[in-house]
C-alpha positions in Angstrom: 0.0 0.0 0.0 1.4 3.4 -0.9 1.9 6.0 1.8 -1.2 8.1 2.3 -1.6 11.4 4.1 -2.9 10.7 7.5 -5.4 13.2 8.9 -8.2 11.2 10.5 -8.2 8.9 13.4 -10.4 6.0 14.6 -10.4 5.0 18.2 -11.7 1.6 19.2 -12.3 -0.2 22.5 -11.2 -3.8 22.7 -10.4 -6.5 25.2 -6.7 -6.7 26.2 -6.4 -10.2 24.6 -7.6 -8.8 21.3 -5.0 -6.0 21.5 -2.3 -8.6 22.2 -3.3 -10.7 19.2 -3.3 -7.6 16.9 0.1 -6.5 18.2 1.5 -10.0 17.6 0.1 -10.3 14.1 1.5 -6.8 13.3 4.9 -7.8 14.6 5.2 -11.0 12.6 4.0 -9.0 9.5 6.8 -6.4 10.1 4.2 -3.7 10.4 3.0 -1.3 13.0 -0.4 -2.0 14.5 -1.7 1.0 12.6 -0.3 -0.3 9.3 -1.6 -3.8 9.9 -5.1 -2.7 10.8 -5.3 -0.2 7.9 -4.1 -2.8 5.4 -6.3 -5.6 6.6 -9.2 -3.3 7.4 -9.2 -1.8 3.9 -9.0 -5.3 2.3 -11.9 -6.5 4.3 -13.9 -3.4 3.5 -13.2 -3.8 -0.2 -14.4 -7.4 -0.1 -17.5 -6.5 1.9 -18.4 -3.7 -0.6 -17.7 -5.9 -3.6 -20.0 -8.5 -2.3 -22.8 -5.9 -2.4 -21.9 -4.2 -5.7 -20.9 -7.1 -8.0 -22.3 -10.5 -8.5 -21.5 -13.1 -11.2 -23.8 -15.6 -12.7 -23.2 -18.5 -15.0 -24.9 -18.4 -18.4 -28.0 -20.3 -17.3 -28.6 -18.1 -14.3 -27.9 -14.9 -16.3 -30.6 -15.9 -18.8 -33.1 -16.6 -16.0 -32.2 -13.2 -14.4 -32.7 -11.4 -17.7 -36.1 -13.1 -18.1 -37.2 -11.9 -14.7 -36.1 -8.3 -15.6 -37.9 -8.5 -18.9 -41.3 -9.5 -17.4 -44.1 -6.9 -17.5 -44.4 -4.8 -14.4 -46.7 -6.3 -11.8 -49.0 -3.7 -10.2 -49.0 -3.8 -6.4 -51.5 -1.3 -5.2 -50.9 -1.9 -1.5 -47.2 -1.4 -2.0 -47.8 1.8 -4.0 -50.0 3.1 -1.2 -47.4 2.2 1.5 -44.6 3.9 -0.4 -46.7 7.1 -1.0 -47.0 7.7 2.8 -44.3 9.6 4.7 -41.9 7.4 6.6 -41.9 7.5 10.4 -38.4 8.9 10.0 -39.7 11.8 7.9 -42.5 12.8 10.3 
């Protein structure tokens, strides 16, 4: 990972044993705890986001997916009514 300008900070609370494990893992990786957490945290975040932004289908499943998308719109009056009301968060 290239060197980034560091401005922001994240503080976390964790059990002492968790801190020890992170320190040991960082040490055997020849990184500081900050470098270790940043590297592995960003990798985990990228995988988490990719799982929600990209999905792959084989040819059979892709065709089935396209067929569902190409179906005529099914009218759902109760859903339309529900979505036309203000949310409890908007009140």
